[in-house]
N, C-alpha and C positions, 0 to 999 in steps of 0.2 A: 520695729515696723519699716518698713520701706517708704521713703518721701512726705514723713510724718512732722508736721510743722510743730517745732517746739519751742515755739515763742513765750517767752516769761510769762505772758498774759493769760494764755492756752494752758502752761503747766502749773501756775500759780494764781487761779481767779480770787481767792480768798484774799489776794496781797494786791490787787488791782492797785486800788489809791497808793498804796506805798509806792508801787512802779512806777506811775506816773510822778508823783513827787517825787522820787530820787532821780528820776530821768531829768526832773523840769530844774533840782536842787543841788543835786550831788556831780559835779563837774569826774569824779573819778567813777562812782555807779554809772554814769552817760555812757563813759567811755568802754567800760569794759561790757554794758548792755550793748552796746553798736559792737564790739568784737564779737561776741557771743553771737548775736543775730546776722551777721556776717557769715561766722563760720556755718550755723545752722543752714544758714541759705545754701556754702558752695556743699554742704553734703548732701541735703537735699539735692542738688544738683547732678552730683556725682550717681548718687542711687537714681535718681528719671534716666541719667543718662546711662545706666546698665553697670555702673562702679568702673568709668575708663580708668582705675587703679588698681595697685596691687593692695591686698589685706591689711597689710604691714599699715601702709601709708593712710587707709579708711580707718583704721582701729587708733591710728595714733590720732588725726582729726577728730575723731568721736569722744577720745581720754579727754585733749584737750578742752573739747564743749562740755562736758562732766566737770572738768576743776573749774572752769569758769562760771559754771550753770551754781557749784557747789559755794564759792566765793559770791555771787548776785544774792542768793539764798540767805546766806549769815546776813551781807549789808538789810538784806529785806525785811528778815525775821528782830534784828535788831533794833529797826527803823521802829516797827509794826512794835514791839513791847513796849518802845519809848514812849511813842504816842498811846497807848494803854496806860503806863505809868502815868505820863501827864494826867489824865481824864479824871 
């Protein structure tokens, strides 16, 4: 879907507390999250402008976003499971 916001908080609402915690406490997560959100913003801007780029470049950007999202999701799930185990 064009111009859809893929913010982590929207895509993983069940992990909202984990997202907030890791953004505050984990520098690596925070940096990757920042990269992800900037990339998502750039993709949405290109889509809103009628994709003034070729399909190959847009595909490359979306693949990079998906890979970053996978890395972030794994960190979120690991943290979430650690919190559940400690309870």
